[in-house]
KOLTIBA-347172 format. One line per 5 residues: number of its first residue (from 0); their letters; for each residue x, y, z of N, C-alpha, C. Coordinates in Angstrom, 1 decimal. Layout:
# residues N
NUM> A> X/Y/Z/X/Y/Z/X/Y/Z; ...
***
This chain:
# residues 315
0> GVIPT> 31.0/54.1/2.8/31.7/53.1/2.0/33.0/52.8/2.7; 33.9/52.2/1.9/35.2/51.8/2.4/36.3/52.6/1.7; 37.5/52.6/2.3/38.6/53.3/1.6/39.1/52.5/0.4; 39.1/53.1/-0.8/39.5/52.4/-2.0/41.0/51.9/-1.8; 41.2/50.7/-2.1/42.6/50.1/-2.0/43.6/50.7/-3.0
5> VLSDL> 43.0/51.3/-4.1/43.8/51.9/-5.1/44.6/53.0/-4.6; 44.1/53.7/-3.5/44.9/54.8/-2.9/46.2/54.4/-2.4; 46.3/53.1/-1.9/47.6/52.7/-1.3/48.6/52.4/-2.4; 48.2/52.4/-3.7/49.1/52.1/-4.8/49.6/53.4/-5.5; 49.1/54.5/-5.0/49.6/55.8/-5.6/50.9/56.2/-4.9
10> QLLSK> 52.0/56.0/-5.6/53.3/56.2/-5.0/53.6/57.7/-4.8; 53.0/58.6/-5.6/53.3/60.0/-5.5/52.4/60.7/-4.6; 51.4/60.0/-4.0/50.5/60.6/-3.1/51.1/60.7/-1.7; 51.3/61.9/-1.2/52.1/62.1/0.0/51.1/62.6/1.2; 50.0/63.1/0.9/49.1/63.6/1.9/47.6/63.2/1.5
15> LDLSY> 46.8/62.8/2.5/45.4/62.4/2.2/44.5/62.8/3.3; 43.4/63.4/3.0/42.4/63.8/4.0/41.1/63.2/3.6; 40.7/62.2/4.4/39.4/61.6/4.2/38.4/61.8/5.4; 38.6/62.9/6.1/37.8/63.1/7.3/36.3/63.2/7.0; 35.5/62.7/7.9/34.0/62.9/7.9/33.4/62.4/6.6
20> NRLRG> 33.8/61.2/6.2/33.2/60.6/5.0/32.4/59.4/5.4; 32.2/59.1/6.6/31.4/57.9/7.1/32.0/56.6/6.5; 33.3/56.6/6.5/34.0/55.4/6.0/34.0/54.3/7.0; 34.1/53.1/6.5/34.1/51.9/7.4/35.0/50.9/6.8; 35.3/49.8/7.6/36.1/48.8/7.1/37.6/49.0/7.4
25> AIPRN> 38.4/48.1/6.8/39.9/48.1/7.1/40.6/49.3/6.5; 41.6/49.8/7.2/42.5/50.9/6.7/43.6/50.2/5.9; 43.9/50.5/4.7/45.0/49.9/4.0/46.3/50.2/4.7; 47.3/49.3/4.5/48.6/49.4/5.2/49.8/49.8/4.4; 49.5/50.0/3.1/50.6/50.4/2.2/50.5/51.8/1.7
30> GVFEH> 51.5/52.3/1.0/51.5/53.6/0.4/51.5/54.7/1.4; 50.6/55.7/1.2/50.5/56.8/2.0/50.1/56.4/3.4; 49.4/55.3/3.6/48.9/54.9/4.9/50.0/54.4/5.8; 51.2/54.2/5.2/52.4/53.9/6.1/52.8/55.0/6.9; 52.3/56.3/6.6/52.7/57.5/7.4/51.4/58.1/8.0
35> PANVS> 50.9/57.6/9.1/49.7/58.1/9.7/49.6/59.7/9.9; 50.8/60.3/10.0/50.8/61.7/10.2/50.3/62.5/8.9; 50.5/61.8/7.8/50.1/62.5/6.5/48.7/62.1/6.1; 48.0/61.4/6.9/46.6/60.9/6.6/45.6/61.4/7.7; 44.6/62.0/7.3/43.6/62.5/8.2/42.3/61.6/8.0
40> LDGNS> 41.9/61.0/9.1/40.7/60.1/9.0/39.7/60.4/10.1; 39.7/61.7/10.6/38.7/62.0/11.6/37.3/61.9/11.2; 36.4/61.6/12.1/35.0/61.5/11.8/34.6/60.2/11.1; 35.4/59.2/11.1/35.1/57.9/10.4/35.1/56.8/11.5; 34.1/56.7/12.3/34.1/55.8/13.4/34.0/54.3/13.0
45> GLCGQ> 33.7/54.1/11.8/33.5/52.7/11.4/34.8/52.0/10.9; 36.0/52.8/10.9/37.2/52.2/10.4/37.8/51.3/11.4; 38.6/50.3/10.9/39.3/49.4/11.8/40.6/48.9/11.1; 41.4/48.1/11.7/42.6/47.6/11.0/43.8/47.5/11.9; 44.9/46.9/11.3/46.1/46.7/12.0/47.2/47.8/11.8
50> ATGFH> 46.8/48.7/10.9/47.8/49.8/10.6/48.1/50.6/11.9; 49.4/50.8/12.2/49.8/51.5/13.4/49.6/53.0/13.2; 49.4/53.6/14.4/49.3/55.1/14.4/47.9/55.7/14.2; 46.9/54.9/13.8/45.6/55.4/13.5/44.7/55.3/14.7; 45.1/54.5/15.7/44.3/54.4/16.9/42.8/53.9/16.6
55> VPSCP> 42.7/52.9/15.9/41.4/52.3/15.6/41.4/50.8/16.0; 40.2/50.3/16.3/40.1/48.9/16.8/40.5/47.9/15.7; 40.8/46.7/16.1/41.1/45.7/15.1/39.8/45.2/14.4; 40.0/44.8/13.2/38.8/44.4/12.4/38.4/43.0/12.9; 37.1/42.7/13.0/36.7/41.3/13.3/37.0/40.4/12.1
60> DASPR> 37.1/39.1/12.5/37.5/38.0/11.5/36.2/37.8/10.6; 36.2/38.3/9.5/35.0/38.2/8.6/35.5/37.8/7.2; 36.5/37.0/7.1/37.0/36.6/5.8/36.0/35.9/5.0; 36.0/36.1/3.7/35.1/35.4/2.8/35.1/33.9/2.9; 36.4/33.4/3.2/36.5/31.9/3.3/35.7/31.4/4.5
65> TGRHY> 35.8/32.1/5.7/35.1/31.7/6.8/33.6/31.7/6.6; 33.1/32.8/5.9/31.7/32.9/5.6/31.2/31.8/4.7; 32.0/31.5/3.7/31.6/30.4/2.8/31.6/29.1/3.5; 32.5/28.8/4.4/32.5/27.6/5.1/31.3/27.5/6.0; 30.9/28.6/6.6/29.7/28.5/7.5/28.5/28.2/6.7
70> RLITV> 28.4/28.9/5.5/27.2/28.7/4.7/27.2/27.2/4.2; 28.4/26.7/3.8/28.4/25.4/3.3/28.0/24.3/4.3; 28.5/24.5/5.6/28.1/23.6/6.7/26.6/23.7/6.9; 26.1/24.9/6.9/24.6/25.0/7.1/23.8/24.3/6.0; 24.2/24.4/4.8/23.5/23.8/3.7/23.7/22.2/3.8
75> LITII> 24.9/21.8/4.1/25.1/20.3/4.3/24.2/19.7/5.4; 24.2/20.4/6.5/23.4/20.0/7.7/21.9/19.9/7.3; 21.4/20.9/6.5/20.0/20.9/6.1/19.8/19.7/5.2; 20.7/19.5/4.2/20.5/18.4/3.2/20.5/17.1/3.9; 21.5/16.9/4.8/21.6/15.6/5.6/20.3/15.4/6.4
80> GFLSL> 19.8/16.4/7.1/18.6/16.3/7.9/17.4/15.9/7.0; 17.3/16.6/5.8/16.2/16.2/5.0/16.2/14.8/4.5; 17.4/14.4/4.0/17.6/13.0/3.6/17.3/12.0/4.7; 17.8/12.3/5.9/17.5/11.4/7.0/16.0/11.2/7.3; 15.3/12.4/7.2/13.9/12.4/7.4/13.2/11.6/6.3
85> ALLTC> 13.6/11.8/5.1/13.0/11.0/4.0/13.2/9.5/4.1; 14.5/9.1/4.5/14.7/7.7/4.6/14.0/7.1/5.8; 13.8/7.9/6.9/13.0/7.4/8.0/11.6/7.2/7.6; 11.0/8.2/6.9/9.6/8.1/6.4/9.4/6.8/5.6; 10.4/6.6/4.6/10.3/5.4/3.7/10.3/4.1/4.5
90> FIIHE> 11.2/4.1/5.5/11.4/2.9/6.4/10.1/2.6/7.1; 9.5/3.7/7.7/8.3/3.5/8.5/7.1/3.0/7.6; 7.0/3.6/6.4/6.0/3.2/5.5/6.2/1.7/5.1; 7.4/1.4/4.8/7.7/0.0/4.4/7.4/-1.0/5.5; 7.7/-0.6/6.7/7.4/-1.5/7.8/5.9/-1.6/8.1
95> KIPQA> 5.2/-0.5/8.0/3.8/-0.5/8.4/2.9/-1.2/7.4; 3.3/-1.2/6.1/2.4/-1.8/5.1/2.3/-3.3/5.3; 3.4/-4.0/5.6/3.2/-5.4/5.9/2.5/-5.6/7.2; 2.7/-4.7/8.2/2.0/-4.9/9.4/0.5/-4.7/9.3; 0.1/-4.0/8.2/-1.4/-3.7/8.0/-2.0/-5.0/7.5
100> TFSLL> -1.2/-6.1/7.1/-1.8/-7.3/6.7/-2.1/-8.1/8.0; -3.4/-8.2/8.3/-3.8/-8.9/9.5/-4.8/-10.0/9.2; -4.9/-11.0/10.0/-5.7/-12.1/9.6/-7.1/-12.0/10.3; -8.2/-12.2/9.5/-9.5/-12.3/10.1/-9.8/-13.7/10.5; -8.8/-14.6/10.3/-9.0/-16.0/10.6/-8.0/-16.5/11.6
105> PSLGE> -7.9/-15.9/12.8/-6.8/-16.3/13.7/-6.8/-17.7/14.1; -8.0/-18.4/14.1/-8.1/-19.7/14.6/-7.5/-20.7/13.6; -7.2/-20.3/12.4/-6.7/-21.2/11.4/-5.3/-21.6/11.6; -4.5/-20.8/12.4/-3.2/-21.1/12.8/-2.2/-21.0/11.6; -1.0/-21.7/11.8/0.1/-21.6/10.9/-0.1/-22.3/9.6
110> KFPRV> -1.2/-23.1/9.4/-1.4/-23.8/8.2/-1.8/-22.8/7.0; -2.2/-21.6/7.4/-2.6/-20.6/6.5/-1.6/-19.5/6.4; -0.9/-19.3/5.3/0.2/-18.3/5.2/-0.3/-16.9/5.2; 0.5/-16.0/5.8/0.2/-14.6/5.8/0.8/-14.0/4.5; -0.1/-13.3/3.8/0.4/-12.7/2.5/0.0/-11.2/2.5
115> SYWDL> 0.8/-10.4/1.8/0.6/-9.0/1.7/0.1/-8.6/0.4; -0.3/-7.3/0.3/-0.8/-6.8/-1.0/0.3/-7.0/-2.1; 1.6/-6.8/-1.7/2.6/-6.9/-2.7/2.9/-8.3/-3.1; 2.6/-9.3/-2.2/2.7/-10.7/-2.6/1.7/-11.0/-3.7; 0.5/-10.5/-3.5/-0.6/-10.8/-4.5/-0.3/-10.0/-5.8
120> ARATS> 0.2/-8.8/-5.7/0.5/-8.1/-6.9/1.6/-8.8/-7.8; 2.6/-9.3/-7.1/3.6/-10.1/-7.8/3.0/-11.4/-8.4; 2.1/-12.0/-7.7/1.5/-13.3/-8.1/0.7/-13.1/-9.3; 0.1/-11.9/-9.6/-0.8/-11.7/-10.7/-0.2/-10.8/-11.8; 1.1/-10.6/-11.7/1.8/-9.6/-12.6/1.1/-8.2/-12.5
125> NFSEI> 1.0/-7.8/-11.2/0.4/-6.5/-10.9/-1.1/-6.4/-11.4; -1.8/-7.5/-11.1/-3.2/-7.6/-11.4/-3.5/-7.4/-12.9; -2.7/-8.0/-13.7/-2.9/-7.9/-15.1/-4.2/-8.5/-15.6; -4.8/-7.9/-16.7/-6.0/-8.4/-17.2/-5.9/-9.8/-17.8; -4.6/-10.1/-18.2/-4.4/-11.5/-18.7/-4.8/-12.5/-17.6
130> NLIGE> -4.6/-12.2/-16.4/-4.8/-13.1/-15.3/-6.2/-13.0/-14.7; -7.1/-12.0/-15.2/-8.4/-11.9/-14.8/-9.3/-13.0/-15.3; -9.9/-13.8/-14.4/-10.7/-15.0/-14.8/-12.1/-14.9/-14.5; -12.5/-13.8/-13.8/-14.0/-13.7/-13.5/-14.3/-12.4/-12.7; -15.5/-12.0/-12.8/-16.0/-10.8/-12.1/-17.4/-11.0/-11.5
135> GSYSS> -17.6/-10.5/-10.3/-18.9/-10.7/-9.6/-19.5/-9.4/-9.2; -20.5/-9.5/-8.4/-21.2/-8.2/-7.9/-20.2/-7.4/-7.1; -19.4/-8.0/-6.2/-18.6/-7.3/-5.3/-17.1/-7.4/-5.6; -16.7/-8.3/-6.6/-15.3/-8.6/-6.6/-14.9/-9.0/-8.1; -13.5/-9.1/-8.2/-12.9/-9.6/-9.4/-12.0/-10.7/-9.0
140> VYKGK> -11.8/-11.7/-9.8/-11.0/-12.9/-9.5/-9.9/-13.0/-10.5; -8.7/-13.2/-9.9/-7.5/-13.3/-10.7/-6.8/-14.7/-10.4; -6.2/-15.2/-11.5/-5.3/-16.4/-11.3/-3.9/-15.9/-11.0; -3.2/-16.7/-10.2/-1.8/-16.3/-9.9/-1.1/-17.5/-9.2; 0.2/-17.2/-8.9/1.0/-18.2/-8.2/1.8/-17.5/-7.1
145> LKQVK> 1.6/-18.0/-5.9/2.3/-17.4/-4.7/3.5/-18.3/-4.4; 4.6/-17.6/-4.0/5.8/-18.3/-3.7/5.6/-19.2/-2.4; 4.6/-18.7/-1.5/4.3/-19.5/-0.3/3.5/-20.8/-0.6; 2.9/-20.8/-1.8/2.0/-21.9/-2.1/2.5/-22.6/-3.4; 2.5/-24.0/-3.4/3.0/-24.7/-4.5/2.0/-24.7/-5.7
150> TEIAI> 0.7/-24.7/-5.4/-0.3/-24.8/-6.5/-0.7/-23.4/-7.0; -1.4/-23.4/-8.1/-2.0/-22.1/-8.6/-3.2/-21.7/-7.7; -3.4/-20.4/-7.6/-4.4/-19.9/-6.7/-5.4/-19.0/-7.5; -6.5/-18.8/-6.9/-7.5/-17.8/-7.4/-7.7/-16.8/-6.3; -7.5/-15.5/-6.7/-7.5/-14.4/-5.8/-8.8/-13.6/-6.0
155> KILDL> -9.6/-13.6/-5.0/-10.9/-12.9/-5.1/-10.7/-11.5/-4.4; -10.7/-10.4/-5.2/-10.4/-9.1/-4.7/-11.7/-8.3/-4.6; -12.0/-7.9/-3.4/-13.3/-7.2/-3.2/-13.2/-5.7/-3.6; -14.2/-5.2/-4.3/-14.3/-3.8/-4.7/-15.0/-3.1/-3.5; -14.2/-2.5/-2.6/-14.7/-1.9/-1.4/-15.5/-0.6/-1.6
160> EIPGA> -15.5/-0.1/-2.9/-16.3/1.1/-3.2/-17.7/0.8/-3.3; -18.0/-0.5/-3.5/-19.4/-0.9/-3.7/-20.0/-1.2/-2.3; -21.1/-0.6/-1.9/-21.7/-0.8/-0.6/-22.0/-2.3/-0.4; -21.6/-2.8/0.8/-21.8/-4.2/1.1/-20.6/-5.1/0.8; -19.6/-4.6/0.1/-18.4/-5.4/-0.2/-17.6/-5.8/1.0
165> EGSFA> -17.4/-4.8/1.9/-16.7/-5.1/3.1/-17.4/-6.2/4.0; -18.7/-6.0/4.1/-19.5/-7.0/4.8/-19.5/-8.4/4.2; -19.5/-8.4/2.8/-19.4/-9.7/2.1/-18.1/-10.4/2.4; -17.0/-9.6/2.5/-15.7/-10.1/2.8/-15.7/-10.8/4.2; -16.2/-10.0/5.2/-16.2/-10.5/6.5/-17.1/-11.7/6.7
170> LECKA> -18.2/-11.8/6.0/-19.1/-12.9/6.0/-18.4/-14.2/5.5; -17.8/-14.0/4.3/-17.1/-15.1/3.7/-16.0/-15.7/4.5; -15.2/-14.8/5.1/-14.1/-15.3/6.0/-14.7/-16.0/7.2; -15.7/-15.4/7.8/-16.3/-16.0/9.0/-16.9/-17.4/8.6; -17.6/-17.5/7.5/-18.2/-18.8/7.1/-17.2/-19.9/6.8
175> LRGIR> -16.0/-19.5/6.2/-15.0/-20.4/5.8/-14.0/-20.8/6.9; -14.2/-20.1/8.1/-13.2/-20.3/9.1/-12.9/-21.8/9.5; -14.0/-22.5/9.7/-13.8/-23.9/10.1/-14.3/-24.9/9.1; -14.5/-24.5/7.9/-15.0/-25.5/6.9/-13.8/-26.3/6.2; -13.9/-27.6/6.2/-13.0/-28.5/5.5/-13.8/-29.6/4.8
180> HRNIV> -13.9/-29.5/3.5/-14.6/-30.6/2.8/-14.1/-30.7/1.4; -14.0/-31.9/0.9/-13.4/-32.1/-0.5/-14.2/-31.5/-1.6; -15.5/-31.2/-1.3/-16.4/-30.6/-2.3/-16.7/-29.1/-2.0; -15.9/-28.5/-1.2/-15.9/-27.0/-1.0/-14.6/-26.4/-1.4; -14.6/-25.4/-2.2/-13.3/-24.8/-2.7/-12.4/-24.6/-1.6
185> PLITE> -11.2/-25.1/-1.6/-10.2/-25.0/-0.5/-9.8/-23.5/-0.3; -9.9/-23.1/0.9/-9.4/-21.7/1.2/-7.9/-21.8/1.5; -7.1/-20.9/0.9/-5.7/-20.9/1.1/-5.4/-19.9/2.2; -5.9/-18.7/2.1/-5.7/-17.7/3.1/-6.5/-16.4/2.7; -6.3/-15.4/3.5/-7.0/-14.1/3.1/-6.0/-13.0/3.4
190> CSAID> -6.3/-11.8/2.8/-5.4/-10.7/2.9/-6.2/-9.4/3.2; -5.9/-8.8/4.4/-6.5/-7.4/4.7/-5.3/-6.5/4.8; -5.1/-5.6/3.9/-3.9/-4.8/3.8/-4.2/-3.4/3.2; -3.2/-2.7/2.9/-3.2/-1.4/2.2/-2.6/-1.5/0.9; -3.3/-1.0/-0.2/-2.7/-1.1/-1.5/-1.7/-0.1/-1.8
195> NKGNA> -1.2/0.0/-3.1/-0.2/0.9/-3.4/-0.6/2.4/-3.5; -1.9/2.6/-3.4/-2.5/4.0/-3.3/-2.9/4.4/-1.9; -2.6/3.6/-0.9/-3.0/3.9/0.4/-4.4/3.5/0.8; -5.1/2.8/-0.1/-6.5/2.4/0.2/-6.6/1.0/0.8; -7.7/0.8/1.5/-7.9/-0.5/2.1/-8.0/-1.6/1.0
200> FRAII> -7.5/-2.7/1.3/-7.5/-3.8/0.3/-7.9/-5.1/1.0; -8.8/-5.8/0.4/-9.4/-7.1/0.9/-9.4/-8.1/-0.2; -8.8/-9.3/0.1/-8.8/-10.4/-0.8/-8.9/-11.7/-0.1; -9.6/-12.7/-0.8/-9.6/-14.1/-0.3/-9.0/-14.9/-1.3; -8.1/-15.8/-0.9/-7.3/-16.6/-1.8/-7.7/-18.1/-1.7
205> YAFMP> -8.1/-18.6/-2.8/-8.6/-20.0/-2.9/-7.6/-20.8/-3.8; -7.8/-22.2/-3.7/-7.2/-23.0/-4.7/-7.8/-22.8/-6.1; -7.0/-22.8/-7.1/-7.5/-22.5/-8.4/-8.2/-23.7/-9.0; -9.3/-23.5/-9.6/-10.1/-24.6/-10.2/-9.9/-24.5/-11.7; -9.1/-25.3/-12.3/-8.7/-25.1/-13.8/-9.9/-25.3/-14.8
210> NGNLD> -10.9/-26.0/-14.4/-12.0/-26.3/-15.3/-13.2/-25.3/-15.2; -12.9/-24.2/-14.5/-13.9/-23.1/-14.5/-15.1/-23.5/-13.7; -16.2/-22.8/-14.0/-17.5/-23.1/-13.2/-18.5/-23.8/-14.1; -19.5/-24.4/-13.4/-20.5/-25.2/-14.1/-21.3/-24.4/-15.2; -21.5/-23.2/-14.9/-22.3/-22.4/-15.9/-21.6/-22.4/-17.3
215> TWLHH> -20.3/-22.3/-17.3/-19.6/-22.2/-18.6/-19.7/-23.6/-19.3; -19.9/-24.7/-18.6/-20.1/-26.0/-19.2/-21.5/-26.2/-19.7; -22.5/-25.7/-18.9/-23.9/-25.8/-19.3/-24.3/-24.9/-20.5; -23.6/-23.7/-20.5/-24.0/-22.8/-21.6/-22.7/-22.3/-22.3; -22.0/-23.3/-22.8/-20.7/-23.1/-23.4/-20.8/-22.3/-24.7
220> QGNQA> -19.8/-21.3/-24.8/-19.7/-20.6/-26.1/-18.3/-20.8/-26.7; -18.2/-20.7/-27.9/-17.0/-21.1/-28.6/-15.7/-20.3/-28.2; -15.9/-19.0/-27.7/-14.8/-18.2/-27.3/-14.3/-18.4/-25.9; -15.0/-19.3/-25.2/-14.6/-19.5/-23.8/-13.5/-20.6/-23.7; -12.6/-20.3/-22.7/-11.4/-21.1/-22.5/-11.8/-22.5/-21.9
225> TGGHL> -12.8/-22.5/-21.1/-13.3/-23.7/-20.4/-14.7/-24.0/-20.9; -15.1/-25.2/-20.6/-16.5/-25.6/-21.0/-16.6/-26.6/-22.1; -17.7/-27.2/-22.3/-17.9/-28.2/-23.3/-19.0/-29.1/-23.0; -19.0/-30.2/-23.6/-20.1/-31.2/-23.3/-19.9/-32.0/-22.0; -21.0/-32.1/-21.3/-21.0/-32.9/-20.0/-21.8/-34.1/-20.3
230> GLAQR> -21.2/-35.3/-20.1/-21.9/-36.5/-20.2/-22.8/-36.8/-19.0; -23.7/-37.8/-19.1/-24.6/-38.1/-18.0/-23.9/-38.5/-16.8; -22.8/-39.3/-16.9/-22.1/-39.7/-15.7/-21.4/-38.5/-15.0; -20.9/-37.5/-15.8/-20.3/-36.3/-15.2/-21.4/-35.4/-14.5; -22.6/-35.4/-15.1/-23.6/-34.6/-14.5/-24.1/-35.2/-13.1
235> ISIVT> -24.2/-36.5/-13.1/-24.6/-37.2/-11.9/-23.5/-37.0/-10.8; -22.2/-37.1/-11.2/-21.1/-36.9/-10.3/-21.1/-35.5/-9.7; -21.4/-34.5/-10.5/-21.5/-33.1/-10.1/-22.6/-32.9/-9.1; -23.8/-33.4/-9.4/-24.9/-33.3/-8.5/-24.6/-34.0/-7.2; -23.9/-35.1/-7.2/-23.6/-35.9/-6.0/-22.6/-35.1/-5.2
240> NIADA> -21.6/-34.5/-5.8/-20.6/-33.7/-5.1/-21.2/-32.5/-4.4; -22.1/-31.8/-5.0/-22.7/-30.6/-4.4/-23.7/-31.1/-3.3; -24.3/-32.2/-3.5/-25.2/-32.7/-2.4/-24.4/-33.0/-1.2; -23.2/-33.6/-1.4/-22.3/-33.9/-0.3/-21.9/-32.7/0.4; -21.5/-31.6/-0.3/-21.1/-30.3/0.3/-22.2/-29.7/1.1
245> LDYLH> -23.4/-29.7/0.5/-24.6/-29.1/1.3/-24.9/-29.9/2.5; -24.8/-31.2/2.4/-25.1/-32.1/3.6/-24.1/-31.8/4.7; -22.8/-31.6/4.3/-21.8/-31.2/5.3/-22.1/-29.9/5.9; -22.4/-28.9/5.1/-22.7/-27.5/5.6/-23.9/-27.5/6.6; -24.9/-28.3/6.2/-26.1/-28.2/7.0/-26.1/-29.0/8.3
250> HYSGR> -25.2/-30.1/8.3/-25.3/-31.0/9.4/-24.0/-31.3/10.1; -22.8/-31.1/9.5/-21.6/-31.5/10.1/-20.5/-30.4/10.2; -20.8/-29.2/10.0/-19.8/-28.1/10.0/-19.8/-27.4/11.3; -20.3/-28.0/12.4/-20.5/-27.2/13.6/-21.8/-26.6/13.6; -21.9/-25.3/13.5/-23.1/-24.6/13.3/-23.6/-24.7/11.9
255> PIIHC> -24.8/-25.1/11.6/-25.3/-25.2/10.3/-25.1/-23.9/9.5; -24.6/-24.1/8.2/-24.4/-22.9/7.3/-25.3/-23.1/6.1; -26.0/-22.0/5.8/-26.9/-22.0/4.6/-26.1/-21.2/3.6; -25.9/-21.7/2.4/-25.1/-21.0/1.4/-25.8/-19.8/0.8; -27.1/-20.0/0.5/-28.0/-18.9/0.1/-27.8/-18.4/-1.3
260> DLKPS> -26.8/-18.9/-2.1/-26.6/-18.5/-3.5/-26.1/-19.6/-4.3; -26.8/-20.8/-4.2/-26.4/-22.0/-5.0/-26.8/-21.8/-6.4; -25.9/-21.7/-7.3/-26.1/-21.5/-8.7/-24.9/-22.1/-9.5; -25.1/-22.4/-10.8/-24.0/-23.0/-11.6/-22.7/-22.2/-11.6; -22.8/-20.9/-11.6/-21.5/-20.1/-11.6/-20.8/-20.1/-10.3
265> NILLD> -21.4/-20.6/-9.2/-20.7/-20.8/-7.9/-20.3/-22.2/-7.7; -20.5/-23.1/-8.7/-20.0/-24.4/-8.6/-18.8/-24.6/-9.5; -17.6/-24.8/-8.9/-16.4/-24.8/-9.6/-15.9/-26.3/-9.8; -15.1/-26.5/-10.9/-14.7/-27.8/-11.3/-13.1/-27.9/-11.3; -12.6/-28.9/-10.5/-11.2/-29.0/-10.5/-10.6/-29.8/-11.7
270> IHMNA> -9.4/-30.1/-11.7/-8.7/-30.7/-12.9/-9.3/-32.1/-13.2; -9.9/-32.8/-12.2/-10.6/-34.1/-12.4/-12.1/-34.0/-12.6; -12.6/-32.8/-12.7/-14.0/-32.5/-12.9/-14.8/-32.8/-11.7; -14.1/-32.8/-10.5/-14.9/-32.9/-9.2/-15.5/-31.5/-9.0; -16.7/-31.4/-8.5/-17.4/-30.2/-8.3/-17.1/-29.7/-6.9
275> CLGDF> -16.9/-28.4/-6.7/-16.6/-27.7/-5.4/-17.5/-26.5/-5.3; -18.1/-26.3/-4.2/-19.0/-25.2/-3.9/-18.1/-24.0/-3.5; -18.4/-22.8/-4.1/-17.7/-21.6/-3.7/-18.6/-20.4/-3.5; -17.9/-19.3/-3.2/-18.6/-18.0/-3.0/-19.6/-18.1/-1.8; -19.1/-17.8/-0.6/-19.9/-17.8/0.6/-20.1/-16.3/1.1
280> GIARF> -20.2/-15.4/0.1/-20.3/-14.0/0.5/-21.6/-13.6/1.1; -22.7/-14.4/1.0/-24.0/-14.1/1.6/-24.4/-15.2/2.5; -23.5/-16.1/2.8/-23.9/-17.3/3.6/-24.4/-16.9/5.0; -25.3/-17.8/5.6/-25.8/-17.5/6.9/-25.7/-18.7/7.8; -25.7/-18.5/9.1/-25.8/-19.5/10.1/-27.3/-19.8/10.4
285> YIDSK> -27.6/-21.0/10.6/-28.9/-21.4/11.0/-28.9/-21.6/12.5; -29.5/-20.7/13.3/-29.4/-20.7/14.7/-30.8/-20.6/15.3; -31.1/-21.4/16.2/-32.4/-21.4/16.9/-33.6/-21.3/15.9; -33.5/-22.2/14.9/-34.5/-22.3/13.9/-34.7/-21.1/13.0; -33.7/-20.2/13.0/-33.8/-18.9/12.3/-32.6/-18.7/11.5
290> LRTVG> -32.7/-18.1/10.3/-31.5/-17.7/9.6/-30.9/-16.4/10.1; -29.6/-16.5/10.4/-28.9/-15.3/10.9/-27.7/-15.0/10.1; -27.3/-13.7/10.0/-26.1/-13.4/9.3/-24.9/-14.0/10.0; -23.9/-14.4/9.3/-22.7/-15.0/9.9/-22.1/-14.0/10.8; -22.0/-14.3/12.1/-21.3/-13.5/13.0/-22.2/-12.4/13.6
295> DSSSI> -23.5/-12.5/13.4/-24.4/-11.5/13.9/-25.7/-12.1/14.4; -26.4/-11.5/15.3/-27.6/-12.1/15.9/-28.9/-11.6/15.3; -28.8/-10.6/14.3/-30.0/-10.1/13.7/-30.3/-10.7/12.4; -31.5/-10.7/11.9/-31.9/-11.2/10.6/-31.3/-10.4/9.5; -31.0/-11.0/8.4/-30.4/-10.3/7.2/-31.5/-10.1/6.2
300> TVNGT> -31.4/-9.0/5.4/-32.3/-8.8/4.3/-32.1/-9.9/3.2; -33.1/-10.1/2.4/-33.0/-11.1/1.4/-31.9/-10.8/0.4; -31.0/-11.8/0.2/-29.9/-11.7/-0.8/-29.9/-12.9/-1.7; -29.3/-12.9/-2.8/-29.1/-14.0/-3.6/-29.3/-13.7/-5.1; -29.5/-14.7/-5.9/-29.6/-14.5/-7.4/-31.0/-14.9/-7.7
305> LGYMA> -31.8/-14.1/-8.4/-33.1/-14.4/-8.8/-33.1/-15.6/-9.7; -34.0/-16.5/-9.4/-34.1/-17.8/-10.2/-33.4/-18.9/-9.5; -32.6/-18.6/-8.5/-31.8/-19.6/-7.7/-32.1/-19.6/-6.2; -32.8/-18.5/-5.7/-33.1/-18.4/-4.3/-34.1/-19.5/-3.9; -34.0/-20.0/-2.7/-34.9/-20.9/-2.1/-36.3/-20.3/-2.0
310> PGIVV> -37.4/-20.9/-2.3/-38.7/-20.4/-2.2/-39.0/-19.9/-0.8; -38.6/-20.6/0.2/-38.8/-20.1/1.6/-38.2/-18.8/1.9; -37.1/-18.5/1.3/-36.5/-17.2/1.5/-37.2/-16.1/0.8; -37.5/-16.3/-0.5/-38.2/-15.3/-1.3/-39.6/-15.0/-0.6; -40.3/-16.0/-0.2/-41.6/-15.8/0.4/-41.4/-15.2/1.8
***
């Protein structure tokens, strides 16, 4: 142990023998310790101090204040290092998420804006059900408004957990790459990114068709927002519009494209009731007198909607 400091306060204490007690630490400088001849400290090699006459080494500087300062500096350095690492990680994640938005349509150039997952989340109020306007085999469609685009948009979001959804996305992007026709739903852009959970995110953005699809007009129900009676003139106009779109795809779009899923729900109507063909998720190129998958040289298995597939494909 150490020499109790209370011993230096005993004014009547004239002699003190603390030999061979394995004492350590500083020797007091007051009271009886002012007279080394009256104090015996033999056999206590751990003692130190500035008291004269005891022939012991000086004590090292181990003041509580110095120790506290050292510990405080160590803690501060640790905290600053941790915060710096956290900020750096957040910065890297923030920078990488936009960079994960890459275009599958490089040939479209600057006419097609680059959009991120967060742009689409803001455009749809975080993909609110209020903005959900349709669902398909591989996807859900939301209505929204992008700051990069002046008109309303329809955002087709692929469910990548469903087998074939990724391929459908690639096929549709490939098919729409060079298509421009008044009776084909205008492509705004596409988005390949990472969502807020770190999962792959794929979306195709089209111009919004406010009058919905032809199926809702042919089989209208009272609770539907769009749909109603179609007059003869409107029906003829819709048929003519789709015939023009198919003629363009088959003969004037570069390589002939076969839509493969022509049905009322894939025919959309704009504000003026002009018909536009949409959903090219299973489209094919017609090459060397054979149907080929878009972007591939091998034949594709039969896809489409029963009741609407061409007899030649079914057979």
